[in-house]
C-alpha positions in Angstrom: 6.5 5.3 -9.5 5.6 7.1 -12.7 6.5 10.7 -12.1 3.6 11.8 -14.3 1.1 10.4 -11.8 -0.6 13.2 -9.9 -2.0 12.9 -6.4 -4.9 15.3 -6.4 -5.0 18.9 -7.7 -1.5 20.0 -8.9 -2.1 23.6 -7.6 -3.0 22.3 -4.2 0.0 19.9 -4.3 2.4 22.8 -4.9 1.0 24.8 -2.0 1.1 21.8 0.3 4.6 20.8 -0.8 5.9 24.2 0.1 4.6 23.8 3.6 5.6 20.2 4.2 8.0 17.9 2.3 7.3 15.3 -0.4 8.5 12.6 2.0 5.8 13.5 4.6 3.1 13.7 1.9 4.0 10.3 0.5 4.2 8.9 4.0 0.7 10.2 4.7 -0.5 8.8 1.4 1.0 5.4 2.3 -0.6 5.3 5.7 -4.0 6.3 4.1 -3.7 3.6 1.5 -3.0 0.9 4.2 -6.2 2.0 6.0 -8.2 2.1 2.8 -7.0 -1.4 1.8 -7.8 -2.8 5.2 -11.3 -1.4 5.0 -12.0 -2.8 1.5 -10.5 -6.2 2.6 -13.1 -6.3 5.4 -15.9 -5.2 3.1 -15.1 -7.9 0.6 -14.6 -10.6 3.2 -17.9 -9.9 5.0 -20.1 -9.2 1.9 -22.9 -11.6 1.2 -23.7 -10.4 -2.3 -21.3 -12.0 -4.8 -21.5 -9.1 -7.3 -20.8 -6.6 -4.6 -17.9 -8.8 -3.3 -16.4 -8.9 -6.7 -16.6 -5.1 -7.0 -14.9 -4.7 -3.6 -12.2 -7.2 -4.6 -11.6 -5.2 -7.9 -11.3 -2.0 -5.9 -9.1 -3.7 -3.4 -6.8 -4.8 -6.2 -6.6 -1.2 -7.5 -5.9 0.1 -4.0 -3.1 -2.4 -3.6 -1.5 -1.2 -6.9 -1.7 2.4 -5.6 -0.1 1.4 -2.3 2.7 -0.5 -4.1 3.4 2.5 -6.3 3.7 4.8 -3.3 5.8 2.3 -1.5 8.1 1.8 -4.5 8.4 5.6 -5.0 9.4 6.1 -1.3 11.8 3.2 -1.4 13.5 4.4 -4.5 14.1 7.8 -2.8 15.5 6.1 0.3 12.6 7.1 2.4 11.3 3.6 3.2 14.1 1.3 4.0 13.6 -2.5 4.3 16.1 -5.0 5.7 16.7 -8.3 3.8 15.2 -11.2 5.6 17.5 -13.5 7.5 17.4 -16.8 5.6 17.5 -18.9 8.8 14.3 -17.2 10.0 12.7 -17.6 6.6 13.4 -21.4 6.7 12.1 -21.6 10.3 8.9 -19.9 9.3 8.5 -22.2 6.3 9.0 -25.3 8.5 6.5 -24.0 11.1 3.9 -23.2 8.5 4.3 -26.6 6.7 4.1 -28.5 10.0 0.9 -26.8 10.9 -0.9 -27.7 7.7 
């Protein structure tokens, strides 16, 4: 993540960071972004006005970018570890999906 990106007011960030760590703050941001993205996804999927749906989809795209930036920042610091997928399980999932179509 670009280290120049600020999450909110920098004075408040410094005060909060002194009370809890950056890892906890970013974890909270990530959880919040997941909830925000889920909400905008619902709004876009259940919207009957095409202009409003398009606006929600644009916002959703921006929220996904924010979420990805937070995730990448956490992962680069070793705070969000992921395991590589087992290739046998990937192949099984592909076969299962292709057979159900």
